[in-house]
Structure formats: C-alpha cells, structure tokens
N, C-alpha and C positions, 0 to 999 in steps of 0.2 A: 845213528844219525838220522836214518829214515824215520824212526819213531818220533824223534824230535821235530822233524819236518812235518810229520802228519799232525802233531799237536799244534804246530804253527798254523797249518791251513785248516785244522779242525774247527777253528772258530772264525775262519775268514768269511767274508761276504761272497757267497757263491754267485751273486749277480755279476761279479767281476768277470765271470766266464761268459755270461750272457747279458751284457749291459743293457739297461733299459733307457730309452730316450727320456731326458729330463722332463719334458712336457707330459709324459705318460705315467710318471711315477705314482701319481695319486690315483690312477685308474686301474692299476693292476693288483691282483690279490697279493697279500703278504706272503713271502717265502717262509715256509716252515722247516724245510729240510736243512739239516746241518751235517757235514761230514764229521764222523766221530771216530777217533782212534780206537782200534780194537773191534770196531763194528763195520764201518764202511770199507768196501774193497778199495785198497790203495794201489797205486802203480807198483809199489814194491811187492805187495802180496800177489798181485796179478802176474808179474814176471816170474815170481818164485813158484807159481803153480804150473809152469811148463817144465817138462823134462828137457834134457840136453838136445834131443832131436825135434822137440816141439809138441809132444803129446801133452794135453791139458788135463789136469786133475779137476774135472768139471764139478764133482761133488763138493770139493773144498770151496770152489768159487761160488757155487750156488748157496752154500751155507752162509758165506760172508755177505752176499747180496741180500739174502732174505733177512739178514740181521740189520743191515744198515745201508743198503744201496751201493752205488758205484761212484767213485770220485770223478768229477767232470773231465779230468785230464786223460782218462782212458775209456770213457763211456762209450764212444763210437766203436772202439775195438771189441769191447766186451759184448755189446749189442749184436755184433755179427755172429757170435756164437749162440747167444740166447735165442736168436731168430732162426737159427738153423742154416746160416750161410756156410758155416764150416763145421766139420766133424772134429770134436775134441780129441778123437783117437788118431787124427792125421798128423803128419809131420809138417815142419815149417816149409820144407820143399814142396810137399804135396799141395799145401794151401796156396803157396805162391803160384804154382801152375794153374790152379783153379781161378785165382784172382786175375791172372793175365788173360786166361781164356774168356772170362766174363767181361773184362775191359774191352777185349777185341770184339766180343759179341755186341756190347753196348755201342761201340764205335760204329759197327756195321749198321745197326738199327738207326743210329743218329744220322748216318750218311743217307740212308733211305729217306728219312724224314726231311733232311736238308734239300734233297733233290726235288721234293714237292714244295716245301716252304723254306726257302733259304734263310729266313730270319733266325731259324733254330741254330743255336751255337754261336750267334753273333754278339751275345751280351745284351741283346734287347729282346722285347717280346711284344705281343699284340693284345689290345683290349677291345678292338672293334672287329665286327664280322668281316671276313674276307671273301665269302661266297654266299650266294642265296641258297635257299632250300633246293632249288632245281639246278644248282651247280654253276650259276653265272657269277663272274668275277664282280666283286664290290670294291676293288682296290682303288678306283678313282676317288672314293670317299674315305679311304683309310690311309691316314698320314703314316702309320707305322710301316706299311708296305711300300708306300711311295718313297719314304726316306731310305729304304733299303735298296731301292732301284730294281725291284723284281715284279713280275706280273704273271698271271695265268693266261695262257693262250687258249681261247675257246672255253666251252663249258666242260665241267668235270663230269665224266660219265661213270667212272669207277665208283661203285657204291661204298666200298670201304674207305677210299680216299676222301670222298665227299663227306661221309659221316664223321670222319676224323677232323677234317678241316672246319666243319660246322661248330665243333666244340672248342677250338683253340682259343677264341676270344673269351669264352666263359672261364677257361683256365686262367687267362690273363687277368680278368676282373677279380677272380678269387685270390690270385697271387698278391695283388695290390692290397687286399684286405687281410692277408695272413700275417699273424704275429707282428702287427704294425708297431707295437711298443718296443720291439727289439732294435737296437742300433744296427745289428747285422743286416736287417732288411731296409736300412736307409740306402744301401748300395743297390743300384739298378742291376749290377752284375750278379749279385746274390739272388735278387728276385728272378732274374732271367734263368739262373741255374735251376731254381725251383720250377719255373715254367717249362724248361727243357725236359727235366726228368718226368714231370707229369704228362707233358705232351707225348714223349716217347713211350711212356707206360701205356697211355691210351691207344697208341698205335699198335703196340705189341699185344695188349689184351683187348682186342676189338670186340670181344663178346660182351664185356661190361663197359669198357671204355673209361671215360672220366665222369665221376659223379662228385658233386659238391661235398666237401668233408674230407676227400682224399688229400686236399692241400694241407689240412691240419695234421694228418697222419704223416705226411711226407716232410713237412717243414723241419722237424727236429733232426732228421737224417741229413738234410742239407747243412744244417748248422754244425752237426757233430763230425761229419766225414768230409774232409777237404776234397778228396777225389770224387768227381761227379758220378763216375761209373760205379764206384763203391757205394755211394749214397743211393743210386738207383737200385742196386741189388738188395740193399738193406730194406728199402721201401717195398720192393717186389716181394721179398720174403715176408714182410709184415702183412702185405695184402693177401698172401696165401691163407693167412688166418682170418682176414676180415672181408675178403672180396664178396662173399655171399651176402654180407650185410648191405652191400651197395647194388646188388642186383635188383632191377626194377622190371616187373612184369605188369600186365594190365591190372591196375587197382591193387597191386601188391608190391611191397618193398621188402627186400631180403631180411632186414633186421627184425621184421615182424615175427619170424620164427623164434628169435631170442626173446622178444617181448612175450610171446606165448609161453616160453619156458619160465620167464620171470613170474608170470601170472600163476603158473602151476606151483612154483616154489612158495610164493606168498600164501596161496590157498592152502598149502600143506603145513607151513610152519606158523602161520598167523591168520587163520580163517576169519577172525573178526575184522582185521584190517582189510583183507581181501573183499569181504562182503560190503564194507563201508565204501571202498573204491568202486565196487560194482554198482552200488546205489547211486553213486555220483556219475555214472556212465564212464568210469575210468577203468573198467575191467580189462580193456585191451592194453593198458599201461603205455599209451602213446606219449604220455608226459615224460617217459624215460628214454624216448627215441634218441635224443641228441647225446645223452651220456654214453649209450652203446655205440652209436655211429662214429664218434670221434674220441672214444675212450677217455671221457672226463676232461678233455682239453679246456672246456669253458669253466669247469668247477675248481680248477687248480691254477696256480701260477705256472709259468713255463718250467721253472726248475722242479716244482713239485709234481707236475704232470709227468716229467721224465722219470722222476723217482718212482712214481706209482707204476708206470709202464714196466720198468725193470724189475720191480718187486713182483708184478703179475707174471711176467715172462719167466722169471726164475722159479716161481711157484708152479707154473704150468709146464716147466721144461721136461721133455722126454728125450733120453739119449739117442733115440732112433729118429729124431726129427730130420736130421740131415739126409739119411738114407731114404726116408719116407718122401721127402721133397725131390730128391734126385731121381727116384723111381716113378715120380708123379702118381703114386698110389693114393687112392681115395678111400681105401678100405681101412678098417680098424686093426687089421692084422699087424701092420707095421708098428703099432703102438705097444704090442705085447713085449714084455721085458722079462729077463731072467732075474734071479735074486741079486746078482751083482749090479745089473743095470737099474734095478729098483732103487738102490741106494743113490743112483745118479739122477733120479727124478726129483722134481720140485715137490713141495709139500702137497699142493693141490692135485698134481698129476698122480702122485703116489697113491692117494686115496681113490682116485678114479680107476687106476689100474687094479687095485686090490678089490674094488667092488664091481669092476667091469662096466664102467660108465664112459664110453668113448665119444658120446654125443657132443659135437662141436657147438650145438646151441646151448650146452651147459657150461660155457666158458666161465672162467673166474670173474670176468667183468659182469656177468649176469648176477652172480652171487654178491658182487660188490654193490650193485644197484639195490639188491634186496637188503643188504646191510644198512644202506643209507635210509631206505624206507623204514627199517626197524628202529633206527636211531630217532626218527621223526614220528614214530608210532603214536605216542600220546597226543602230540600236537595235531597230527592228521585226523585222529578220531575226534578230538575236541573242537578244532577250529575249521576244518575243511567242510564247507557247505556246498562247494562246487569245484569243478576242475581248475578254475582260475586260482582258487585257494591252494589246491594241491601244488600247482606250479610255483606259486608265490612262496609257500613253505619250503619247497625243495630248493628254491633259489637262494635261500638263506645259507646253504652249505658252501657256497662259493667262497673260497679263501679260508673256510673254517674247518675243513676236513683234514685229519691227519692220515696221510697215505698208508703208513704202516698199520695203524690201528684199524683203518677201514679194511685192509687186506686180511688182517687177523680175524676181524669180525666176520668177513666173508667166508673164511675157512670154518668158523664155528657154525655158520648157517648151513654150509655144505654138509657138515657132519650131522647136523640136526635133520636136514632134509633127507639125506640118505637113510638115516635111522627110521624116520617116520614113513618113508616110502616103502620100506620093507614090510611094514605091518599091514 
C-alpha cells in the first residue's frame, strides 16, 4: 500500500507543500524536482530505517537521499540528522532528552531577549530602528514599539545589548523580503517567527551577529519545522558550517576564503578559463559571492533549493558530525573515521577522508560553483568581454540547473582537482 501511495505522490505537484502566491507564479523559477518511487526517501523508508529503540541506519538513508532527495512530509526531521543535530547511533529516548534540553535553552535565551525587547515572541516584529548608535531611544518615532506599549528607560550603555538592538530592524527589513512568493509568509505570525529566530541567534552568536543572507538560510527551517526552538537549532547547526562565510573584518568578508579556493580549483582544472577571467579582472571570483553566501537560493526555486541542500548535506555527511559539534572541536581529528564509519560517509566526504582533505573552504558548494562555471565554459570564453558579461551569462542558470546533475558534476570536478593537485 505504501508503494502505491508513493506512486500517487510521485507525480504530485510539490508546490502543494509550499504553495506560491498566485500573483507571484510567473516570477518564480520552474520546479524541476519530482519525488520518485524507489529513489526519493519516503516516510515509509525513513521510519523503516530505525531500529526498535531508535538507532538509525544512516548509511541506508544517505544512499536514498543521494539518489533522489527527501519527500517534503519528512524533510525537516531528516535535516536534523544531516545537519548533526542528532546522533544516528542514539536512541529515541536519548534524542528526546536532547530535544527537551535544547527547547529549554532556547526558551531561556528568548526570555533574556524579551526582557530587553518585549516585542520578541509577540507575533509581531520591527522594521524601524529603536535606538541610535549612541544608545538613545528612538521609540517615539517607531510605531512598532509604541503599539507594543514598551519603552527603553535612559540610554543603553551595555555594548553587547546596544549592538544587538541596532541590528533588529535590519533583520525585520530582511524578513519582509524573504521568500515573499510563498503563501506561508503572507502570515505575519510566520514572519515574526523567522524574525524571532534570527534575533535570538544574533544575541547568542554576538561574535558574528546577524548578517544579510542569514534570512535566506533560516527561512526553510521555519517552513519545515513547526516548533520554533527546533527550527532555531536546525538553523544554528547549519550556521556552524556557514558562519565563517558571514564573518566581516576590515575590508575582508569570510566567504572570500572560499572564493580563493574556487580560484585555485579553476586554475587547476581549467587554466584557460581562469586566465580569461583574470584578464577580465575577475580572478577574485566575486561574481560567485552570492551563490556561496546563500547556497544557491537565488538560482533555484524554493523546492529545488531544498533538494540541492539535502543532496549536498548527504554527500558531505560525516558520522562524527554530532560528537564534533557537541565537543565544540575545531580540529580535523574528529573527522577521522574507521572503515565501518567510512561507509556511513557521504560520497563527497568519503573522498575527502580518503585523501586527507579536511579543509572547510573546500566545501561541496565550492565545487558546485566550479561545475556551473565549467558548464558555461565555452560561452564565457566566447562572449564574456567584461565582468558584466560574466554575471549576465551566469544569471542564465536561474531555474535551468538540475540539482542532482550539478552535484554529480561537482563530484567529478573534485576527483579531477584532487588528481591534478597530486601531480
């Protein structure tokens, strides 16, 4: 019966899970992903992958995801494992304890934030500044705060509090612009949920705080996971992979280290294209900035971006990811695996482990950008006379990329790059 049901939804319109506003239908990229029987991870296959006490056969799950993605009905639950929120070798009871502890921790952080800015958790959010750079209240001119009936007494002197409050309206402005085509975000309550999670994350990670683009990374977690605390932790674990991309120092943005790796990859596998881009003053590959910052959110439909992410995370999966995060280890030692664990690694990570390539700047997303450049190789060499042409040619991929083919091409480029690097 389950197989029959899968065939039934195998051809369904997956936009029914993430409906698009009628007035936006013409403006969003066409959805290419289709759930396929025998390939896509179904709810039945997912539940069958657990032992009686809750141990997950992650190798079986990864094979299925890498073959055909995850069905929308279980996507959020599976992502929690792919992102290292939970250990597949844990039991149902152990995971439930962790979930409850995390929900309590999130509630405590949320209370801290509410005590400073009570609009948090109210189902509303702000889009106008509430304090000046020197900590003076701006609430007389801010309807959001006036409607909530709260105010700041005196100037804000605590540096962390001030820095955090200064960014809250920018988060609000970005929330309004996030996935506007989705019916889900017609609801102010859902927009406020996204704002709450981003605001609380920026409070907790005050080293980096909030940077534009995080809204695009966080939004799918809000859509997929009903519980706000669970969505927060899913986003927080995603940011453990990506946060260095958002770090900004004087004249330097974190993602530039990945752009530098991209330059090195293209120089190695396609020196002719690299030289052409150098001649166009594009040798720093800044035209690929957005692809890496928000993981191709602009180049794919919402459904296909989610499919791409889960393919990438499955291919990058390391069975030690949970223990690595729990120990807060930044060393590569935690990535070392034995022969049994090697079988539980994704395709991309398995190659990295075998060749001793633990560098985070060599993420699959970097090879994915390289694969896009390679598919446009002839056009770039023939038609690009300046950087504007490069940007224009790459813009053509929007809605025209197949996520699975792009990932498989990225794996081929990784193999080619590692092979040429040895010589």
